[in-house]
C-alpha atoms as one frame of an Amber mdcrd trajectory, in Angstrom:
protein
  11.054  26.477   4.712  11.007  24.139   1.702  14.161  22.711   0.239  14.591
  24.296  -3.212  15.875  21.038  -4.698  12.759  19.073  -3.689  10.318  21.738
  -4.847  12.013  21.988  -8.230  11.644  18.208  -8.686   7.830  18.392  -8.623
   6.183  18.557 -12.025   2.637  18.860 -13.213   1.113  15.621 -14.528   0.322
  15.715 -18.222  -2.565  13.569 -19.358  -1.598  10.568 -21.469  -4.218   8.081
 -22.783  -1.629   5.288 -22.652  -1.497   5.565 -18.825  -4.052   2.955 -17.856
  -4.572   1.725 -14.312  -6.050  -1.799 -14.222  -9.132  -2.112 -12.028 -10.108
  -5.304 -10.256 -13.592  -5.577  -8.847 -13.890  -6.702  -5.242 -17.187  -8.021
  -3.926 -17.977  -6.191  -0.708 -20.229  -7.401   2.086 -22.839  -5.061   3.600
 -20.333  -4.157   6.364 -17.824  -3.185   3.611 -15.496  -6.104   4.350 -14.439
  -8.697   1.781 -13.261 -12.283   1.857  -9.536 -12.795   1.531  -8.597 -15.641
  -0.760  -5.104 -17.134  -0.945  -3.861 -17.859  -4.452  -0.332 -19.194  -3.949
   2.237 -20.248  -1.381   5.469 -18.372  -2.047   7.829 -19.735   0.638   8.108
 -22.109   3.569   9.966 -21.603   6.842  10.068 -22.961  10.390   9.911 -20.634
  13.389  11.874 -22.220  16.247  10.560 -21.344  19.693  12.013 -22.462  23.036
  10.191 -25.791  23.198   8.675 -26.305  19.756   8.904 -25.504  16.065   6.098
 -23.910  14.058   6.031 -24.527  10.279   5.004 -21.369   8.393   4.071 -20.583
   4.806   4.248 -17.209   3.063   0.888 -16.683   1.343   0.068 -14.458  -1.623
  -3.506 -13.168  -1.305  -5.884 -12.159  -4.108  -6.144  -8.383  -4.574  -2.720
  -7.859  -2.936   0.770  -7.603  -4.358   3.640  -9.912  -3.446   5.045  -7.245
  -1.113   1.894  -7.698   1.000   2.198 -11.500   1.293   1.899 -12.726   4.875
   3.391 -15.520   6.955   0.718 -17.916   8.223   0.855 -21.169  10.254   1.082
 -24.044   7.770  -1.334 -26.292   9.666  -4.100 -23.668   9.718  -3.649 -22.999
   5.996  -3.690 -26.757   5.245  -7.000 -27.156   7.082  -8.667 -24.095   5.581
  -7.197 -24.195   2.041  -6.064 -27.772   1.251  -6.058 -27.050  -2.507  -2.893
 -24.955  -2.064  -0.859 -27.998  -0.972
Protein backbone atom coordinates (compact mmCIF):
# COMPACT_ATOMS: atom_id res chain seq x y z
CA UNK A 1 0.00 0.00 0.00
CA UNK A 2 1.34 3.45 -0.92
CA UNK A 3 1.77 6.16 1.64
CA UNK A 4 -0.79 8.87 0.81
CA UNK A 5 1.65 11.65 1.70
CA UNK A 6 4.29 10.45 -0.79
CA UNK A 7 1.82 9.90 -3.62
CA UNK A 8 0.33 13.36 -3.16
CA UNK A 9 3.83 14.89 -3.46
CA UNK A 10 4.27 13.63 -7.04
CA UNK A 11 3.38 16.14 -9.73
CA UNK A 12 3.31 16.05 -13.48
CA UNK A 13 6.22 17.83 -15.18
CA UNK A 14 5.19 20.88 -17.15
CA UNK A 15 7.33 21.73 -20.14
CA UNK A 16 9.40 24.89 -19.77
CA UNK A 17 11.78 26.10 -22.54
CA UNK A 18 14.05 27.66 -19.91
CA UNK A 19 14.88 24.17 -18.52
CA UNK A 20 18.02 23.39 -20.47
CA UNK A 21 20.29 20.45 -19.71
CA UNK A 22 23.88 21.08 -20.89
CA UNK A 23 25.29 18.29 -23.04
CA UNK A 24 28.97 17.45 -23.20
CA UNK A 25 30.18 15.23 -26.00
CA UNK A 26 32.34 12.27 -25.02
CA UNK A 27 34.48 10.54 -27.61
CA UNK A 28 33.81 6.82 -27.39
CA UNK A 29 36.11 4.03 -28.51
CA UNK A 30 34.75 1.13 -30.59
CA UNK A 31 34.31 -0.89 -27.36
CA UNK A 32 32.20 2.01 -25.97
CA UNK A 33 34.80 2.99 -23.37
CA UNK A 34 36.34 6.46 -23.09
CA UNK A 35 39.57 7.90 -21.77
CA UNK A 36 39.37 9.48 -18.34
CA UNK A 37 41.25 12.74 -18.07
CA UNK A 38 42.06 14.43 -14.76
CA UNK A 39 41.53 18.18 -14.71
CA UNK A 40 42.39 19.22 -11.15
CA UNK A 41 43.73 18.02 -7.82
CA UNK A 42 41.26 18.98 -5.10
CA UNK A 43 42.95 17.71 -1.91
CA UNK A 44 46.00 15.94 -0.55
CA UNK A 45 46.18 13.39 2.26
CA UNK A 46 48.48 10.68 3.61
CA UNK A 47 47.18 7.19 4.33
CA UNK A 48 49.20 5.72 7.22
CA UNK A 49 49.57 1.95 7.08
CA UNK A 50 51.37 -0.25 9.62
CA UNK A 51 54.85 0.14 8.14
CA UNK A 52 54.57 2.95 5.59
CA UNK A 53 52.71 6.07 4.54
CA UNK A 54 51.06 6.51 1.14
CA UNK A 55 50.56 10.08 -0.15
CA UNK A 56 47.19 10.44 -1.91
CA UNK A 57 45.55 13.13 -4.02
CA UNK A 58 41.83 13.65 -4.62
CA UNK A 59 41.36 14.02 -8.38
CA UNK A 60 38.53 15.71 -10.26
CA UNK A 61 37.96 13.94 -13.59
CA UNK A 62 36.57 15.42 -16.81
CA UNK A 63 32.91 14.53 -17.41
CA UNK A 64 32.35 13.91 -13.67
CA UNK A 65 31.15 16.15 -10.87
CA UNK A 66 33.15 16.94 -7.74
CA UNK A 67 31.09 14.40 -5.79
CA UNK A 68 32.62 11.71 -8.03
CA UNK A 69 36.25 12.77 -7.44
CA UNK A 70 38.49 9.87 -6.46
CA UNK A 71 41.50 9.35 -4.22
CA UNK A 72 44.55 8.19 -6.19
CA UNK A 73 48.19 7.47 -5.21
CA UNK A 74 50.15 10.70 -5.66
CA UNK A 75 53.20 9.01 -7.19
CA UNK A 76 51.16 7.29 -9.92
CA UNK A 77 49.38 10.54 -10.77
CA UNK A 78 52.72 12.43 -10.85
CA UNK A 79 54.15 9.92 -13.34
CA UNK A 80 51.08 9.77 -15.57
CA UNK A 81 49.92 13.42 -15.36
CA UNK A 82 52.89 15.63 -14.36
CA UNK A 83 51.12 18.77 -15.64
CA UNK A 84 48.77 18.64 -12.63
CA UNK A 85 51.65 19.25 -10.19
